[in-house]
DOFI-187676 format. One record per residue: residue in three letters; x, y, z of N, C-alpha, C, O, CB in turn. Coordinates in steps of 0.05 Angstrom, whole numbers, plus 5000, padded with zeros to 4 digits. Glycine has a CB too. Example, Ala and Ser with C-alpha at 12.3 -4.5 7.8 and 13.67 -1.06 7.14 Angstrom:
<torvos>
ALA526448865156524649105156526449345156528549345169522649115181/SER525749555142527349795143525850015157526850235161528249885114/
</torvos>
This chain:
<torvos>
UNK439244164466441244334500441544524499442044614476444244294511/UNK441444694520441344974525443345094543443945004565438945034534/UNK444245314533446345374558446745664556448245774540449345204556/UNK445545744572446546144578448746254579450446144594446046274603/UNK449146354572450946504578450546794602448546894613451646574549/UNK453946874604452446994627452347344611452847394588454546954664/UNK451747514629451947704613454047924618455447984637449647804612/UNK453748014589456148154592456548364617454948414635456448294569/UNK458148424614459148684640458948864617459948814595462948674661/UNK457249164626458549414604460249594605459649784620456949564596/UNK462849604589465149744582465449894610463449974621464849934555/UNK468249924622468650214643467950394624468050384599472050294657/UNK466750594645466250914628469650974625471550834632464051254653/UNK469551244611472951264614473351504646475251594659474651464574/UNK471251524648470151714683472451474699474551554710464951664699/UNK471551204699473051004712474550924700475750834720472250834720/UNK475750864683478650864676480950944686482950854697479050944661/UNK479251264676480951614690480951444715482751274711478652024692/UNK480051394736480551364766482451084763484650994771477351344786/UNK481351044757483050654761485750824755487750784770482050284727/UNK486051014735489151024731489851114757491250994773490351214708/UNK488551374760489051534794489651354808491951334802486651694811/UNK489251224820489851064838492150914836493750924855487950934841/UNK492850694804494850544803496950804810498650764827495150364776/UNK496851014800500251254800499451234833500751094848500251734778/UNK497751374840497351364876498251244888499251334908495251314889/UNK498450984882498750664898502350744895503650804915497050254875/UNK503350734874506150734856507650994878509950964887505650864813/UNK506051204882507751434888507551394928508751534943506051794870/UNK506151204933506051194958508250944975508250704977502951154961/UNK510151144985511951104993511850845024513350645024512851384994/UNK510750885039509950665059508850285039509250045041506450865078/UNK507650475023506450145001508350014981507749794972503650214976/UNK510350134975511250114960514750024961516649984947510350294950/UNK513650034995516649935014515449705030516849575046518150205041/UNK513149655026511849385034512749245028514649105035509749305030/UNK511049255006511249014969515548954974516948784984509949364916/UNK515949164963518949124960521149064982523549044979519649334950/UNK519449035004521548865033520048645041520548495060522049075065/UNK517948645023515048325029514548235053515048015064515847995016/UNK513148505064511148575092510648375088511848195099508748795096/UNK508448345069506548165077507747955059506747995037503448245073/UNK508947815058510447525039510247545021509447725006509547255038/UNK511347345019511747234985509147444963510047624949510646764983/UNK507947414963505347504952504147884957502248034951503047264968/UNK506647884969505948274982505248454957503948664961509348474999/UNK506348374928504948524921503648444904503948544881505648694917/UNK502148294907499048154903497148264924494648274919499147804909/UNK498048334944496348414965495448644963493148704969497348394988/UNK497648864951497849164946494849084912492449084918502749314936/UNK495749014878493649004882490249004881488349114869494349054886/UNK490748764905488348654907487148964926484749044927488448304924/UNK489049064936487849314954487649554925486649774933490649444986/UNK487949544909487549764894486449694872486449864854489649904889/UNK484649334862482849354853480449404865478449534857482949204843/UNK480949254893478049314909476849604913474549694909478449214939/UNK480149774926478350104914476850134892474550214893480150334907/UNK478050074871478050164847474350074842472650184828480750004826/UNK474149834860471849584840469449864862467649994851471649014852/UNK469949864879467350004901467150394906465750564917468149854941/UNK469650384889467850794878469350884850470151104842469151164909/UNK469150574836468550794807465750524787464550484766473350864779/UNK466050394818462650254805461050354778461850504761460050344829/UNK458250184781456150334764455750634761456050794743453850244772/UNK454450614798454050914803456351034825455751094849450950964815/UNK458251064816460251124840459851364864459451594859462651194826/UNK460251264894459351424905462451624914464551504909457351294928/UNK462751884924464551874940465551804959464351924977464751974942/UNK468151594973468851594996468651705009468251935001470051574999/UNK468551685037468051745066471951695079473351515088464951455081/UNK472552045073475651945082475351815102474751575096477852145089/UNK475451835121474951665158475651475138477851425130471151625184/UNK472651345129472451115125474251055109474150805109470251045117/UNK476151115093478751065069480351005081481650805075479851275050/UNK481251175106483651255110484050925128485650735127484051595125/UNK481351005144481250625168480750435149480150235162477850545197/UNK480650385128481450135107484250165101485549975110479750145077/UNK485950375088488950465086489650235111490149995109489750865094/UNK489550405135491150285159490150015164491849845162491050455187/UNK487449915172487249615173488149435166488949235178486049555168/UNK487849525124489649375111491449275116491449035114490249445097/UNK494449465128497049505124497149395149499449315155498349795116/UNK495649355165496249205199496148915177497948755171492849265237/UNK492648925166493148615170494548425155495348205162491048495171/UNK494748555129495948325109499648435108501748315104493948345071/UNK498748755114501948775115504148785145505948945149502349045100/UNK502748495166503448705184503948955212504448915236503148715178/UNK503749185198504749425201502749675202501049765186506549445180/UNK503749775231502650045234504150175223506650155220502250165259/UNK501950355212502850565197502950875220500950915234500550565169/UNK504050965220505451155240505851455229505851665242508351045247/UNK506151415207506851735188504951815181505452005167508351765161/UNK501351745185500251885171499351855149497051915143501152015169/UNK501051745134502051755098498951625097497951695076505651515081/UNK497851525107494751365087492451645096490951735079493050905108/UNK492651755123490952005111491052125088489252105072491252205122/UNK493352255084494952355060493152215028491752315010498852205066/UNK493951995034492851845012489951815009488651864989493951595012/UNK488851715032485951725029484952025014483052004998484751695061/UNK485852215018485252485020485852714976485052914963488152605055/UNK488552374973488652564950485852324928484752344907493052604935/UNK485952164947483851924920481952014929481251774926483651534918/UNK480452094936477552314943477552544928475752604911477252434974/UNK479652694935479552894909480252724883478452744866481953154913/UNK482852544874482152494854479752364835479952324811483652434854/UNK477352304851475352204856472152434836470452414819475752184892/UNK473452624855471652984859471852864819470252764803474653454877/UNK475052964819476253114796475252884768473952934748480253154802/UNK476552604777474452444747471652444747470552464725474752104745/UNK470052434770466852404764467152654755466552704732464352344788/UNK468652944780466353154759465253154735464152994719467153374752/UNK466153484740465253624708467253794680466553854657463253864717/UNK469253834691472953864680473553684674474953564690475253924697/UNK472853534645475553354654477353434642478453264629475653064650/UNK478153634640480953744631482553644649484053464648481354054629/UNK481853834673483453814698484153554704486353464710482153924720/UNK481453434703481552974712483152984702485052914716479352664701/UNK484053074668486952964660488653014663490352844666487652954643/UNK489253254666492153344673491953304710494053384720492853734660/UNK490953264720491953204736493452844738495652734739490053294753/UNK490552764736492452454728495152494711497052404725490552224707/UNK495852544697497252554679500852634694503252554693495752774659/UNK499552794706501252954723502052644746504252534747499353284739/UNK500452594756500352344764501852154758503152054776498552274759/UNK501952074736502851824718506751914714508651774715500451834680/UNK506552154711508552234706510552254727512952204725508052434697/UNK509152334752510952294776511952024790513852004806509752424795/UNK509351744777509851504786511851334762512851124769506851354793/UNK512551464729513551284711517151404718519351294714511951334674/UNK516451674729519251694742521851564770524251584777518751894747/UNK518951404777519451244796519850984790520650864810517851254811/UNK519650814767518650664760522350564755523650724742516050714742/UNK523550354763525050144773527450304782529750254776525649914752/UNK526450554802528550644814526450484854524350484866529251084804/UNK529650364858528350224891528650474920529850674926531149884902/UNK526850304930528050404957529150244961529250004955526650484979/UNK531150484984533050395001532550465023530850635024535350444996/UNK534050375056533250425067534750335081535350095084531550425067/UNK535850645099537750565136537350655168535850795182540950695135/UNK539350505170538350555207539350795224541550755235539550305226/UNK538850885226539651195242538751035266537450825269537651555233/UNK540551325296541651265322539651535331540351765328545451265328/UNK536851415343535551705347537151755378538951625390531451705348/UNK535252045385534552135400535951985426538052035438532052145395/UNK533251745433533851565457534651445452533151265459532751465471/UNK537751275437538451075427537150925422538050705429539650995436/UNK534050915405534150745396534650625380536650485384533450715397/UNK533650615361534050625317532050675308529950555315534850335296/UNK532150925285529651025273530750845244532950735243529151425272/UNK528650845222529550775195528050985181526251115191528850465185/UNK529051015153527751165133529451105108531751015106527451475141/UNK527351205088528651105065528051295047525851395049527950825057/UNK529951385023529951485008530051174973530650944967532351715018/UNK528551504964529151344929531751414911533251594918526551454905/UNK532151304894534351374880534851684871537151774867534151214857/UNK532551814869533752094870535052244887536452434885532552234868/UNK534152084910535552264943534852454959536052594975537652404941/UNK530952434947528452484967529752264987531452094987524852404954/UNK527352435014529152265039526652215051525752415063531652445061/UNK525552055052521451995073521551845100522851635100518551705053/UNK520251955126521351685147518651595145516851715134522551745185/UNK518651375156517151135153515951105169515851285187517950935150/UNK514650905170513950685202516950475190518350485170509350425204/UNK516950295217519450245215518050005189515749965181521550155247/UNK521349835181521549585149519649325155517949205141525549395144/UNK520649295186518649025190518448945230519948795241520748685168/UNK517748995234517148985268519648725276519548505263513048855277/UNK522448775303523748705301522548405322520848375340525748905301/UNK524148265311522947945324525547915347527947975346522747585293/UNK523347785374525747725394527147565383526347415365525047615421/UNK529847565394531847405390530047215397527847255409534547435402/UNK532046815381530846675402532046455411533346285399528546595395/UNK531446485441532446315458534646225458533346015454531546155458/UNK537046145459539145955465537145635477535245625491541646125492/UNK539045335461537545125466538445025485540745025494537244955448/UNK536344915494537444795536538244575522537844465500534344685571/UNK539944535545542044235539542444145564544244205580545444275524/UNK540143955568540643835604542543655606544143595588538043675621/UNK542343545633546343435641546043085619548142945616547243315699/UNK544043015610544442785591545242795565545542595551542442665589/UNK545743105555547043185522543643225519543743445531549242875494/UNK540043185512538843275514537743535516537343665536538843185521/UNK536943615475537043965485533943805487533143575481538144355459/UNK532444145501529244175504528544265475530144405462528044425528/UNK526144155465525444325443523344495454521644375467524544175418/UNK523244655452521044985460519645015433520744995411523245355466/UNK516945065436515345105414514545365407514345545423513244965416/UNK514145385385513745675385510045825389507645805382515245745355/UNK512045995405509046065412508246355382509646475365509046225457/UNK505246355389503946575375502646745377502146885358503146545364/
</torvos>
């Protein structure tokens, strides 16, 4: 009887671990992603969807031969993922900012200045740890055109304008009752 064991994966390098930590902290600091998870824009598994995106980026850009991510492609991935998984269109340009931060962190983590990379990631982790346990608060304000706009603030009072919390659904039509007292059932449109 012969059993073949799966080849063992090499343990991650210190640079790969540092980049993964940088991604975790960057995502923890991203207000749009925090709000999407807190408000469950992607359903009850919103946190899992955020974790999947994080894992995908770490695996893609910190593999055995880590290639620097392309800024535009990375921003498109973030915008597309929000649209697909959280059913939200990011209009605040935060995806571009986060993509730029990830590219910069990638350069640092896989560059020659280990001390600068460690300091940058430690700073991010410290900022992210301050946000742990704080909830995003949302409130509606009337804007100039008479509609509502939504913004959120962290517990520390910092306010950031973001994409709308959730697309507003059309109100359900009133049931139609015919002269015999029967209610017309209308199917859902998708």
